[in-house]
TIMI-788432 format. One record per atom (N, C-alpha, C): residue in one letter; residue number from 1; atom name; x, y, z. Coordinates in Angstrom, 1 decimal, decimal comma. Layout:
BEGIN
A	NUM	CA	X	Y	Z
...
//
This chain:
BEGIN
M	1	N	28,2	-45,3	2,7
M	1	CA	27,4	-44,4	3,6
M	1	C	25,9	-44,6	3,3
K	2	N	25,2	-44,8	4,3
K	2	CA	23,7	-45,0	4,2
K	2	C	23,0	-43,7	3,9
A	3	N	22,1	-43,8	2,9
A	3	CA	21,3	-42,7	2,5
A	3	C	20,4	-42,2	3,7
P	4	N	20,3	-40,9	3,9
P	4	CA	19,4	-40,4	5,0
P	4	C	18,0	-40,7	4,8
S	5	N	17,3	-40,9	5,9
S	5	CA	15,8	-41,1	5,8
S	5	C	15,1	-39,9	5,3
L	6	N	13,8	-40,0	5,0
L	6	CA	13,0	-38,9	4,6
L	6	C	12,9	-37,9	5,8
E	7	N	12,8	-38,4	7,0
E	7	CA	12,7	-37,5	8,2
E	7	C	14,0	-36,8	8,4
Q	8	N	15,1	-37,4	8,2
Q	8	CA	16,4	-36,8	8,4
Q	8	C	16,6	-35,7	7,3
T	9	N	16,1	-35,9	6,1
T	9	CA	16,3	-35,0	5,0
T	9	C	15,4	-33,8	5,3
V	10	N	14,1	-34,0	5,7
V	10	CA	13,2	-32,9	6,1
V	10	C	13,9	-32,0	7,2
D	11	N	14,4	-32,7	8,2
D	11	CA	15,0	-31,9	9,3
D	11	C	16,2	-31,1	8,8
S	12	N	17,0	-31,7	7,9
S	12	CA	18,1	-31,0	7,4
S	12	C	17,7	-29,8	6,6
V	13	N	16,7	-29,9	5,8
V	13	CA	16,1	-28,7	5,0
V	13	C	15,6	-27,7	6,0
L	14	N	14,9	-28,1	7,0
L	14	CA	14,3	-27,1	7,9
L	14	C	15,4	-26,5	8,8
D	15	N	16,5	-27,2	9,0
D	15	CA	17,6	-26,6	9,8
D	15	C	18,5	-25,7	8,9
S	16	N	18,6	-26,0	7,6
S	16	CA	19,5	-25,3	6,8
S	16	C	18,9	-24,1	6,1
L	17	N	17,8	-24,2	5,5
L	17	CA	17,2	-23,1	4,6
L	17	C	16,9	-21,8	5,4
P	18	N	16,2	-21,9	6,5
P	18	CA	15,9	-20,6	7,2
P	18	C	17,1	-19,7	7,5
P	19	N	18,2	-20,2	8,1
P	19	CA	19,3	-19,3	8,3
P	19	C	20,0	-18,8	7,0
V	20	N	20,0	-19,7	6,0
V	20	CA	20,6	-19,2	4,8
V	20	C	19,7	-18,1	4,2
W	21	N	18,4	-18,4	4,1
W	21	CA	17,5	-17,4	3,5
W	21	C	17,5	-16,1	4,3
D	22	N	17,6	-16,2	5,7
D	22	CA	17,6	-15,0	6,5
D	22	C	18,8	-14,1	6,1
R	23	N	20,0	-14,7	5,9
R	23	CA	21,1	-13,9	5,5
R	23	C	21,0	-13,3	4,2
I	24	N	20,5	-14,1	3,2
I	24	CA	20,3	-13,5	1,9
I	24	C	19,2	-12,4	1,9
R	25	N	18,1	-12,7	2,6
R	25	CA	17,0	-11,7	2,7
R	25	C	17,5	-10,4	3,4
G	26	N	18,4	-10,6	4,4
G	26	CA	18,9	-9,4	5,1
G	26	C	19,7	-8,6	4,1
K	27	N	20,5	-9,2	3,3
K	27	CA	21,3	-8,4	2,3
K	27	C	20,4	-7,7	1,3
L	28	N	19,4	-8,4	0,8
L	28	CA	18,4	-7,8	-0,1
L	28	C	17,7	-6,7	0,5
R	29	N	17,2	-6,9	1,8
R	29	CA	16,5	-5,8	2,5
R	29	C	17,4	-4,6	2,7
A	30	N	18,6	-4,8	3,1
A	30	CA	19,5	-3,7	3,3
A	30	C	19,7	-2,9	2,0
G	31	N	19,9	-3,6	0,9
G	31	CA	20,0	-2,9	-0,4
G	31	C	18,8	-2,1	-0,8
A	32	N	17,6	-2,8	-0,7
A	32	CA	16,4	-2,3	-1,2
A	32	C	15,9	-1,1	-0,3
T	33	N	15,9	-1,3	1,0
T	33	CA	15,4	-0,3	1,9
T	33	C	16,3	0,9	2,0
G	34	N	17,6	0,6	1,9
G	34	CA	18,6	1,7	1,9
G	34	C	18,5	2,6	0,7
R	35	N	18,4	2,0	-0,5
R	35	CA	18,4	2,8	-1,7
R	35	C	17,0	3,4	-2,1
F	36	N	16,0	2,5	-1,9
F	36	CA	14,6	2,9	-2,3
F	36	C	13,8	3,5	-1,1
A	37	N	14,2	3,3	0,1
A	37	CA	13,5	3,6	1,3
A	37	C	12,1	3,0	1,2
I	38	N	12,1	1,6	1,0
I	38	CA	10,9	0,8	0,9
I	38	C	11,0	-0,4	1,8
T	39	N	9,8	-1,0	2,0
T	39	CA	9,8	-2,2	2,9
T	39	C	10,2	-3,4	2,0
L	40	N	10,5	-4,5	2,7
L	40	CA	10,9	-5,7	2,1
L	40	C	9,7	-6,2	1,2
E	41	N	8,5	-6,1	1,7
E	41	CA	7,4	-6,5	0,9
E	41	C	7,2	-5,7	-0,4
Q	42	N	7,5	-4,4	-0,3
Q	42	CA	7,5	-3,6	-1,5
Q	42	C	8,6	-4,0	-2,5
F	43	N	9,7	-4,3	-1,9
F	43	CA	10,8	-4,8	-2,8
F	43	C	10,4	-6,1	-3,5
H	44	N	9,8	-7,0	-2,8
H	44	CA	9,3	-8,2	-3,4
H	44	C	8,3	-7,9	-4,5
T	45	N	7,4	-6,9	-4,3
T	45	CA	6,5	-6,5	-5,3
T	45	C	7,2	-6,0	-6,5
L	46	N	8,2	-5,2	-6,4
L	46	CA	9,1	-4,8	-7,5
L	46	C	9,7	-5,9	-8,2
R	47	N	10,2	-6,9	-7,5
R	47	CA	10,9	-8,0	-8,0
R	47	C	9,9	-8,8	-8,9
H	48	N	8,7	-9,0	-8,4
H	48	CA	7,7	-9,8	-9,2
H	48	C	7,2	-9,0	-10,4
I	49	N	7,1	-7,7	-10,3
I	49	CA	6,7	-6,9	-11,5
I	49	C	7,8	-7,1	-12,5
R	50	N	9,0	-7,0	-12,1
R	50	CA	10,1	-7,2	-13,0
R	50	C	10,1	-8,6	-13,7
R	51	N	9,6	-9,6	-13,0
R	51	CA	9,5	-10,9	-13,6
R	51	C	8,3	-11,1	-14,5
G	52	N	7,5	-10,1	-14,6
G	52	CA	6,3	-10,2	-15,6
G	52	C	5,0	-10,2	-14,9
Y	53	N	4,9	-10,1	-13,6
Y	53	CA	3,6	-10,0	-13,0
Y	53	C	3,2	-8,6	-13,0
D	54	N	2,4	-8,2	-14,0
D	54	CA	2,2	-6,7	-14,2
D	54	C	0,7	-6,3	-13,9
S	55	N	0,0	-7,0	-13,1
S	55	CA	-1,3	-6,6	-12,7
S	55	C	-1,5	-6,8	-11,2
V	56	N	-2,4	-6,1	-10,7
V	56	CA	-2,7	-6,3	-9,2
V	56	C	-3,2	-7,7	-9,0
K	57	N	-4,0	-8,2	-9,8
K	57	CA	-4,5	-9,6	-9,7
K	57	C	-3,4	-10,6	-9,7
G	58	N	-2,5	-10,5	-10,7
G	58	CA	-1,4	-11,4	-10,9
G	58	C	-0,4	-11,3	-9,7
L	59	N	-0,2	-10,1	-9,3
L	59	CA	0,7	-9,9	-8,1
L	59	C	0,1	-10,5	-6,9
A	60	N	-1,2	-10,3	-6,7
A	60	CA	-1,8	-10,8	-5,4
A	60	C	-1,8	-12,3	-5,4
E	61	N	-2,0	-13,0	-6,6
E	61	CA	-1,9	-14,4	-6,6
E	61	C	-0,5	-14,9	-6,4
R	62	N	0,4	-14,3	-7,0
R	62	CA	1,8	-14,7	-6,9
R	62	C	2,4	-14,5	-5,4
L	63	N	2,0	-13,4	-4,9
L	63	CA	2,5	-13,0	-3,5
L	63	C	1,7	-13,6	-2,4
Q	64	N	0,5	-14,2	-2,8
Q	64	CA	-0,4	-14,8	-1,9
Q	64	C	-0,9	-13,8	-0,8
V	65	N	-1,3	-12,6	-1,3
V	65	CA	-1,8	-11,6	-0,4
V	65	C	-3,1	-11,0	-1,1
S	66	N	-3,8	-10,2	-0,4
S	66	CA	-5,1	-9,7	-1,0
S	66	C	-4,8	-8,6	-2,0
R	67	N	-5,7	-8,4	-2,9
R	67	CA	-5,6	-7,4	-3,9
R	67	C	-5,5	-6,0	-3,3
P	68	N	-6,3	-5,7	-2,2
P	68	CA	-6,1	-4,4	-1,6
P	68	C	-4,7	-4,2	-1,1
A	69	N	-4,0	-5,2	-0,5
A	69	CA	-2,7	-5,1	0,0
A	69	C	-1,7	-4,8	-1,2
V	70	N	-1,9	-5,5	-2,3
V	70	CA	-1,0	-5,2	-3,5
V	70	C	-1,3	-3,8	-4,0
S	71	N	-2,5	-3,4	-4,1
S	71	CA	-2,9	-2,0	-4,5
S	71	C	-2,2	-1,0	-3,6
Q	72	N	-2,2	-1,2	-2,4
Q	72	CA	-1,5	-0,3	-1,4
Q	72	C	0,0	-0,3	-1,7
A	73	N	0,6	-1,4	-1,9
A	73	CA	2,0	-1,5	-2,2
A	73	C	2,3	-0,8	-3,5
V	74	N	1,5	-1,0	-4,5
V	74	CA	1,8	-0,4	-5,8
V	74	C	1,6	1,1	-5,7
D	75	N	0,6	1,6	-4,9
D	75	CA	0,4	3,0	-4,7
D	75	C	1,6	3,7	-4,1
A	76	N	2,2	3,0	-3,1
A	76	CA	3,4	3,5	-2,4
A	76	C	4,6	3,5	-3,3
L	77	N	4,7	2,5	-4,2
L	77	CA	5,8	2,4	-5,1
L	77	C	5,7	3,5	-6,2
A	78	N	4,4	3,7	-6,6
A	78	CA	4,2	4,8	-7,6
A	78	C	4,5	6,1	-7,1
A	79	N	4,1	6,4	-5,8
A	79	CA	4,4	7,6	-5,2
A	79	C	5,9	7,9	-5,1
K	80	N	6,7	6,9	-5,0
K	80	CA	8,2	7,0	-4,9
K	80	C	8,8	7,0	-6,3
G	81	N	8,0	6,9	-7,4
G	81	CA	8,5	7,0	-8,7
G	81	C	9,2	5,7	-9,2
L	82	N	8,8	4,6	-8,6
L	82	CA	9,4	3,3	-8,9
L	82	C	8,6	2,5	-9,9
V	83	N	7,3	2,7	-9,9
V	83	CA	6,5	2,0	-10,9
V	83	C	5,5	3,0	-11,6
T	84	N	5,1	2,6	-12,8
T	84	CA	4,1	3,4	-13,5
T	84	C	2,9	2,4	-13,8
R	85	N	1,7	3,0	-13,9
R	85	CA	0,6	2,3	-14,3
R	85	C	0,1	2,7	-15,7
V	86	N	-0,1	1,7	-16,5
V	86	CA	-0,5	2,0	-17,9
V	86	C	-1,9	1,4	-18,1
Q	87	N	-2,9	2,2	-18,5
Q	87	CA	-4,2	1,7	-18,8
Q	87	C	-4,2	0,9	-20,1
E	88	N	-4,9	-0,2	-20,1
E	88	CA	-5,0	-1,0	-21,3
E	88	C	-6,1	-0,4	-22,2
S	89	N	-5,8	-0,3	-23,4
S	89	CA	-6,7	0,3	-24,4
S	89	C	-8,0	-0,4	-24,5
E	90	N	-8,0	-1,8	-24,5
E	90	CA	-9,2	-2,5	-24,6
E	90	C	-10,1	-2,6	-23,4
D	91	N	-9,5	-2,4	-22,2
D	91	CA	-10,3	-2,5	-21,0
D	91	C	-9,8	-1,4	-20,0
R	92	N	-10,5	-0,3	-19,9
R	92	CA	-10,1	0,8	-19,1
R	92	C	-9,9	0,5	-17,6
R	93	N	-10,5	-0,6	-17,2
R	93	CA	-10,4	-0,9	-15,8
R	93	C	-9,1	-1,6	-15,5
C	94	N	-8,5	-2,2	-16,5
C	94	CA	-7,2	-3,0	-16,3
C	94	C	-6,0	-2,1	-16,5
M	95	N	-5,2	-2,1	-15,4
M	95	CA	-4,0	-1,3	-15,5
M	95	C	-2,8	-2,2	-15,4
R	96	N	-1,8	-2,0	-16,3
R	96	CA	-0,6	-2,8	-16,3
R	96	C	0,5	-1,9	-15,5
I	97	N	1,2	-2,7	-14,7
I	97	CA	2,2	-2,0	-13,8
I	97	C	3,6	-2,3	-14,4
H	98	N	4,4	-1,3	-14,5
H	98	CA	5,8	-1,4	-15,0
H	98	C	6,8	-0,7	-14,1
L	99	N	8,0	-1,2	-14,1
L	99	CA	9,0	-0,5	-13,3
L	99	C	9,5	0,7	-14,1
T	100	N	9,9	1,7	-13,4
T	100	CA	10,5	2,9	-14,0
T	100	C	12,0	2,5	-14,4
P	101	N	12,6	3,2	-15,3
P	101	CA	14,0	3,0	-15,6
P	101	C	14,9	3,1	-14,3
Y	102	N	14,6	4,0	-13,5
Y	102	CA	15,4	4,2	-12,2
Y	102	C	15,2	2,9	-11,4
A	103	N	14,0	2,4	-11,2
A	103	CA	13,8	1,2	-10,4
A	103	C	14,6	0,0	-11,0
N	104	N	14,5	-0,1	-12,3
N	104	CA	15,3	-1,2	-13,0
N	104	C	16,8	-1,1	-12,7
E	105	N	17,3	0,1	-12,8
E	105	CA	18,7	0,4	-12,6
E	105	C	19,2	0,0	-11,2
V	106	N	18,4	0,5	-10,2
V	106	CA	18,8	0,2	-8,8
V	106	C	18,6	-1,3	-8,5
M	107	N	17,6	-1,9	-9,1
M	107	CA	17,4	-3,3	-8,8
M	107	C	18,6	-4,1	-9,4
D	108	N	19,0	-3,7	-10,6
D	108	CA	20,1	-4,4	-11,3
D	108	C	21,4	-4,3	-10,3
E	109	N	21,6	-3,1	-9,8
E	109	CA	22,8	-2,9	-8,9
E	109	C	22,6	-3,8	-7,7
N	110	N	21,4	-3,8	-7,1
N	110	CA	21,2	-4,5	-5,9
N	110	C	21,4	-6,0	-6,1
F	111	N	20,9	-6,5	-7,2
F	111	CA	21,0	-8,0	-7,4
F	111	C	22,5	-8,3	-7,7
E	112	N	23,2	-7,4	-8,4
E	112	CA	24,6	-7,7	-8,7
E	112	C	25,4	-7,7	-7,4
E	113	N	25,2	-6,8	-6,5
E	113	CA	25,9	-6,7	-5,2
E	113	C	25,6	-8,0	-4,4
N	114	N	24,3	-8,4	-4,4
N	114	CA	24,0	-9,7	-3,7
N	114	C	24,6	-10,9	-4,3
R	115	N	24,6	-10,9	-5,6
R	115	CA	25,3	-12,1	-6,3
R	115	C	26,8	-12,1	-6,0
A	116	N	27,4	-10,9	-6,0
A	116	CA	28,8	-10,9	-5,6
A	116	C	29,1	-11,3	-4,2
W	117	N	28,2	-10,9	-3,3
W	117	CA	28,3	-11,3	-1,9
W	117	C	28,1	-12,8	-1,7
M	118	N	27,1	-13,4	-2,4
M	118	CA	26,9	-14,8	-2,4
M	118	C	28,1	-15,6	-2,9
K	119	N	28,7	-15,1	-4,0
K	119	CA	29,9	-15,7	-4,6
K	119	C	31,0	-15,7	-3,6
S	120	N	31,2	-14,6	-2,9
S	120	CA	32,3	-14,5	-1,9
S	120	C	32,0	-15,5	-0,8
Q	121	N	30,8	-15,7	-0,4
Q	121	CA	30,5	-16,7	0,7
Q	121	C	30,7	-18,1	0,2
M	122	N	30,6	-18,4	-1,1
M	122	CA	30,7	-19,7	-1,6
M	122	C	32,0	-20,0	-2,3
A	123	N	32,9	-19,0	-2,3
A	123	CA	34,1	-19,1	-3,1
A	123	C	35,0	-20,3	-2,7
S	124	N	35,0	-20,6	-1,4
S	124	CA	35,9	-21,7	-0,9
S	124	C	35,3	-23,1	-1,2
L	125	N	34,1	-23,2	-1,7
L	125	CA	33,6	-24,6	-1,9
L	125	C	34,2	-25,2	-3,1
T	126	N	34,3	-26,5	-3,1
T	126	CA	34,9	-27,3	-4,2
T	126	C	33,9	-27,4	-5,3
G	127	N	34,3	-27,8	-6,5
G	127	CA	33,4	-28,1	-7,6
G	127	C	32,4	-29,1	-7,3
K	128	N	32,8	-30,1	-6,5
K	128	CA	31,9	-31,2	-6,1
K	128	C	30,8	-30,6	-5,2
E	129	N	31,2	-29,8	-4,2
E	129	CA	30,2	-29,2	-3,3
E	129	C	29,3	-28,2	-4,0
L	130	N	29,8	-27,4	-5,0
L	130	CA	28,9	-26,5	-5,8
L	130	C	27,9	-27,3	-6,6
A	131	N	28,4	-28,4	-7,2
A	131	CA	27,5	-29,3	-8,0
A	131	C	26,4	-29,9	-7,1
A	132	N	26,8	-30,3	-5,9
A	132	CA	25,8	-30,9	-5,0
A	132	C	24,7	-29,9	-4,5
I	133	N	25,2	-28,7	-4,2
I	133	CA	24,3	-27,6	-3,9
I	133	C	23,3	-27,3	-5,0
D	134	N	23,9	-27,1	-6,2
D	134	CA	23,1	-26,9	-7,4
D	134	C	22,0	-27,9	-7,6
A	135	N	22,4	-29,2	-7,5
A	135	CA	21,5	-30,3	-7,7
A	135	C	20,4	-30,3	-6,6
A	136	N	20,8	-30,0	-5,4
A	136	CA	19,8	-30,0	-4,3
A	136	C	18,8	-28,8	-4,5
M	137	N	19,3	-27,7	-4,9
M	137	CA	18,4	-26,5	-5,1
M	137	C	17,4	-26,8	-6,3
R	138	N	17,9	-27,4	-7,3
R	138	CA	17,0	-27,8	-8,5
R	138	C	16,0	-28,8	-8,0
T	139	N	16,4	-29,7	-7,2
T	139	CA	15,4	-30,7	-6,7
T	139	C	14,4	-30,1	-5,8
L	140	N	14,8	-29,2	-4,9
L	140	CA	13,9	-28,5	-4,0
L	140	C	12,9	-27,6	-4,8
R	141	N	13,5	-26,9	-5,7
R	141	CA	12,6	-26,1	-6,6
R	141	C	11,5	-26,9	-7,3
R	142	N	11,9	-28,0	-7,9
R	142	CA	11,0	-28,8	-8,6
R	142	C	10,0	-29,4	-7,6
T	143	N	10,4	-29,8	-6,4
T	143	CA	9,5	-30,4	-5,4
T	143	C	8,5	-29,4	-4,8
F	144	N	8,9	-28,1	-4,6
F	144	CA	8,1	-27,2	-3,9
F	144	C	7,4	-26,1	-4,8
S	145	N	7,9	-25,9	-6,0
S	145	CA	7,4	-24,8	-6,8
S	145	C	6,2	-25,3	-7,7
P	146	N	5,1	-24,7	-7,5
P	146	CA	3,9	-25,1	-8,4
P	146	C	4,2	-24,9	-9,9
E	147	N	4,9	-23,9	-10,2
E	147	CA	5,1	-23,6	-11,6
E	147	C	6,0	-24,7	-12,3
D	148	N	7,0	-25,2	-11,5
D	148	CA	7,9	-26,2	-12,0
D	148	C	7,3	-27,6	-12,0
R	149	N	6,3	-27,8	-11,2
R	149	CA	5,6	-29,1	-11,1
R	149	C	4,8	-29,3	-12,3
K	150	N	4,3	-28,3	-13,0
K	150	CA	3,5	-28,4	-14,2
K	150	C	4,3	-28,9	-15,4
Q	151	N	5,5	-28,7	-15,3
Q	151	CA	6,4	-29,1	-16,5
Q	151	C	6,6	-30,6	-16,5
//
């Protein structure tokens, strides 16, 4: 079997990833908005805080949005009791953002439900197919993720 051309591979990625991600994102959105009554963007903010982006500046850079937009999202999340702000002792202007225990608990549940749903969708795949998907995802991540390119 002849290897696909670069153009065919790009077309395949563009044809495959959007509908897959739309389904996954829809499941995440339903869980987040249903339980937290928040927007998908606010959910992504929570997710990145959980991953260690604990300042408005860091979140804005990671999410590729303005600092005022992140501040607005954090204000809304704080009003819902999902995040706390802790002032740094050495710099009073710097606030660290943390998830509340409730936010962590609900996010754990949401991610577990989504992982279970994804497993059910992929349960019929063979070991060879799972390995191929895993390898393709690692390659795509390495190709497109600035963090992974530095390694």
